BANU-13123 format. One record per atom (N, C-alpha, C): x, y, z; residue in three letters. Coordinates in steps of 0.001 Angstrom, whole numbers, plus 500000, padded with zeros to 6 digits. Atoms other than C-alpha are relative to their C-alpha. Example, Ala and Ser with C-alpha at 12.3 -4.5 7.8 and 13.67 -1.06 7.14 Angstrom:
BEGIN
500890498810500000ala
512300495500507800ala
500900501200500000ala
499180498810499940ser
513670498940507140ser
499230501090500730ser
This chain:
BEGIN
501344499783500510met
700477734339944038met
499025500092501183met
500938499824498897ser
697745735623946337ser
498716499208499743ser
501253500724500090lys
694595733679947074lys
498850500991499894lys
501205499189500077thr
691191735050946222thr
499351500057501370thr
500706499847498729lys
689478736456949297lys
498504499838499728lys
501416500289500198ile
685928735138949614ile
499216500390501250ile
500911499630498918ala
683124736576951744ala
498651499338499728ala
501282500691500143tyr
680030734426952281tyr
498893500795500671tyr
501210499354499484leu
676645736101952718leu
498861498995499866leu
501094500968500098pro
673551734017953491pro
498857500495499115pro
501253499713500693val
670499733849951254val
498971500271501091val
500992499629498986leu
667786735610953258leu
498691500387499338leu
501325499613500457asn
664055736124952836asn
499582501219500814asn
500276498757499278phe
663471739763953777phe
498513500300500132phe
501443499771499937asn
659684739447953407asn
499308499159501066asn
500578500884498989asp
659159736882956179asp
500897500007501233asp
499137499878498821pro
660548737801959619pro
500339498670500671pro
499722501290499356ala
660230734237961003ala
501052499224499204ala
499031500694500850asp
662110732756958043asp
501344500719500042asp
498771499210499931leu
664639735582958178leu
500772499665501276leu
499365500324498729cys
665356734853961831cys
500607498602499943cys
499527501382500099ser
665682731122961189ser
501250499905499124ser
498860500046500922arg
668049731659958262arg
501235500684500586arg
498860499320499379leu
670221734125960193leu
500657499110501059leu
499459500863498955leu
670597731743963131leu
500704498777499405leu
499381501166500649ala
671331728775960841ala
501319500394499337ala
498769499539500662ala
673889730772958858ala
501089500264501024ala
499012499742498957glu
675598731903962054glu
500611498686500486glu
499520501301499529phe
675834728308963283phe
500927499354498968phe
499200500633501054asp
677138727028959932asp
501338500703499806asp
498751499262500151met
679719729782959625met
500965499684501142met
499165500339498851met
680975729033963126met
500534498575499854met
499571501384500202glu
681095725298962331glu
501134499908498978glu
498978499998501047glu
683216726066959268glu
501257500760500417glu
498828499279499514gly
685615728139961350gly
500213501347499336gly
499887498689500648leu
684881731361959494leu
499956501108501039leu
500142498785499210thr
685498734698961118thr
498735500684499498thr
501274499382500381ile
682067736362961154ile
500069501494500244ile
500049498542499895phe
681708740060960482phe
498562500476499872phe
501300499345500068his
678639742217961076his
500215501394499417his
499903498698500661gln
677865745606959557gln
500785501021500811gln
499255499014499216glu
679451747471962476glu
501491499700500064glu
498574500334500064asp
682792745701961930asp
500594500694498774asp
499525499184501112tyr
684661748218959840tyr
501192499415499268tyr
498846500617500635ser
687706746111959091ser
499691498540499719ser
500245501391500365leu
687152742873957181leu
501338499278499897leu
498704500674499956cys
690416741253958262cys
499812498595500555cys
500183501375499523pro
690171737451958457pro
501018499645501077pro
499112500449498933gln
691603735877961591gln
499842498499500233gln
500246501431499819ala
690365732282961223ala
501053499186499266ala
499074500912500677asp
692248729255959965asp
499961500206498493asp
500175499796501438arg
690855729859956497arg
500060501493499736arg
499833498551500014glu
692281733345956226glu
499517500701498743glu
500481499354501210asn
691056733926952701asn
498472499940499908asn
501456500108500009glu
687398733242953634glu
499422500559501303glu
500691499451498831val
685050735114955976val
498497499845499809val
501454499984500048gly
681371735071956840gly
499503501408500284gly
500624498691499787leu
679235738195956627leu
498570499754500469leu
501308500268499435leu
676128738282958766leu
499338501299500456leu
500716498793499568pro
673712741213958928pro
499241499691501284pro
500547500299498675trp
672537741460962510trp
499598501306500659trp
500337498755499307pro
670691744042964592pro
501087500328501035pro
498978499619499021asn
673242745994966609asn
499321500322501337asn
500555499738498661asp
672800746905970284asp
498962501112499982asp
500960498892500059glu
671072750182969464glu
498673499540499398glu
501226500536500616asp
668590748378967181asp
499226499154501003asp
500639500891499024leu
667900745794969881leu
499378500776501152leu
500523499191498893val
667472748381972645val
498752500764499555val
501159499254500508asn
665064750393970473asn
498740499141499962asn
501158500889500099val
662799747354970093val
499714499291501325val
500189500814498788leu
663357745336973281leu
500052500812501291leu
499739499253498774gly
664421747974975784gly
501302499504500624gly
498680500327499423arg
667722748049977647arg
499910498892501044arg
500093500995498914arg
666556746030980646arg
499755498595499452arg
500282501326500556glu
665103743177978605glu
501224499435499278glu
498792500446500683leu
668246743011976472leu
501046499531501013leu
499047500406498961glu
670409742886979607glu
499596498672500637glu
500480501268499446asp
668215740104981025asp
500301498835499064asp
499719501052500992ile
668581738096977824ile
501478499660500013ile
498550500239500006arg
672335738534977875arg
500486499353501296arg
499637500629498732thr
672492737518981537thr
499874498484499905thr
500231501438500124phe
671068734119980665phe
500649499423498756phe
499239500416501183asp
673013733991977381asp
499281498934499180asp
500777500934500808ile
670256732250975454ile
500241500331498538ile
499590499791501389glu
671510731834971899glu
498808500346499112glu
501003499615500979gly
669398733688969369gly
498743500626500568gly
501238499480499430glu
666752734866971830glu
499797501484499689glu
500134498567500287ala
667472738571971313ala
499550500210498559ala
500392499861501408leu
667190738142967540leu
498538499604499806leu
501383500458500136glu
663947736175967802glu
499025501036500569glu
500879498989499394leu
662398738758970154leu
499995501297499196leu
499919498802500840phe
663610741585967921phe
498928499942498911phe
500986500130501075phe
661452740250965080phe
498580499838500543phe
501338500201499430lys
658524739128967287lys
499397501305500490lys
500493498730499463lys
658266742614968798lys
499993501113498958lys
500161499024501062gly
658173744323965430gly
501274500646499510gly
498741499472500518gly
661850744892964699gly
499975500068498482gly
500051499731501434asp
662381746230961204asp
500899499034499231asp
499216500955500777tyr
663446743335959003tyr
500606500641498759tyr
499395499272501127lys
664115745830956209lys
501357500594500420lys
498723499546499468leu
666908747114958452leu
501078498943499723leu
499070501101500260ile
668556743689958103ile
500357499964498517ile
499728499958501435glu
668219743972954340glu
501002501110499674glu
499046498913500251ser
670033747327954401ser
501388499620500503ser
498706500466499492tyr
672791745769956544tyr
500616498964499053tyr
499535501008500962trp
673034742852954078trp
500642500710498800trp
499480499244501148asn
673493745313951200asn
501295500732500357asn
498801499292499542glu
676026747320953211glu
501201499047500072glu
498917500988499914leu
678088744197953910leu
500463499560498619leu
499678500400501366phe
677926743143950267phe
500889501050499330phe
499246498915500630glu
679155746524949064glu
501377500178500624glu
498711499827499328arg
681901746809951682arg
500964498876499629arg
499136501125500365ala
683229743332950895ala
500532500173498579ala
499559499752501382asn
683352744172947181asn
501064501089499941asn
499045498881500002arg
685133747464947866arg
501356499608500567arg
498746500385499354thr
687756745728950003thr
500647498778499356thr
499317501039500765gly
688627743116947404gly
499527498572500203gly
500545501344499829phe
686487740152948445phe
499092499643498834phe
501009500526500911lys
684595738013945992lys
498850499573500903lys
501140500314499145val
681124737836947545val
499248498808499405val
500745501190500392val
679425734442947394val
498755499936500880val
501256500094499261val
675763734310948386val
499661498514500098val
500208501438499758arg
675172730896949970arg
498654499751500667arg
501244500444499377asp
671945729128950823asp
500357498903500999asp
499563500941498983phe
673048727492954064phe
498914498969500319phe
501082500939499713glu
669615725936954664glu
499902498928498922glu
500056500977501094lys
669580724284951238lys
501198499051500076lys
498815500846499859glu
673143723029951747glu
499810498977501109glu
500235500923498888asn
672139721515955095asn
498988498927499634asn
500992500980500446ser
669084719840953550ser
500644498967499089ser
499324500913500915met
671265718363950829met
500946499066500762met
499101500825499192lys
673830717132953393lys
499210498922500739lys
500829500969499279glu
671070715470955425glu
499459498935499057glu
500510500965500978ala
669600713826952302ala
501102499027499587ala
498879500875500361leu
673035712495951309leu
500348499056501140leu
499707500839498839lys
673637711214954823lys
498966498877500121lys
501067500997499928ala
670255709418954819ala
500146498970498878ala
499812500907501137glu
670927707950951367glu
501179499068500250glu
498825500834499682arg
674335706717952475arg
499634498946501036arg
500411500956498970gln
672783705103955547gln
499110498913499417gln
500845501006500661arg
670122703371953397arg
500860499027499209arg
499093500832500800trp
672877702092951113trp
500763499046500917trp
499273500849499049leu
674900700815954092leu
499096498916500605leu
500933500975499453asp
671804699130955544asp
499711498883499000asp
500244501000501040asn
671215697347952209asn
501209499099499775asn
498788500777500204val
674839696182952007val
500135498945501089val
499883500927498863glu
674695694526955438glu
498983498954499885glu
């Protein structure tokens, strides 16, 4: 019996570039923490390679051409030289990068995953993290009261 293939896409707010950037970076971090293979819109083959081979992460992200169009080649190369996590994405939005482009990539990933047999699950990684933190705090309060 084969396992259901699941592709996780983050809940994103396409009307607020700052929130969109924050959610993309948080989703990327969470997907990496979970050991998911992450695919972007330019990845044409959705073949899982992580430990959890029936689950993948889908993350719409500006590609190099998108970044160069907004930041310029030299600035992008400088950012990559210092390898500052998320800086290119943040600058992309700060300098007027088209957040609707990310929405089109999100839709493209959703459709491709469906066509290739994945069940697409849209996850709110930020809400999950808030809930985890609240549970952790509640557990700590309980432990403090027991002692």
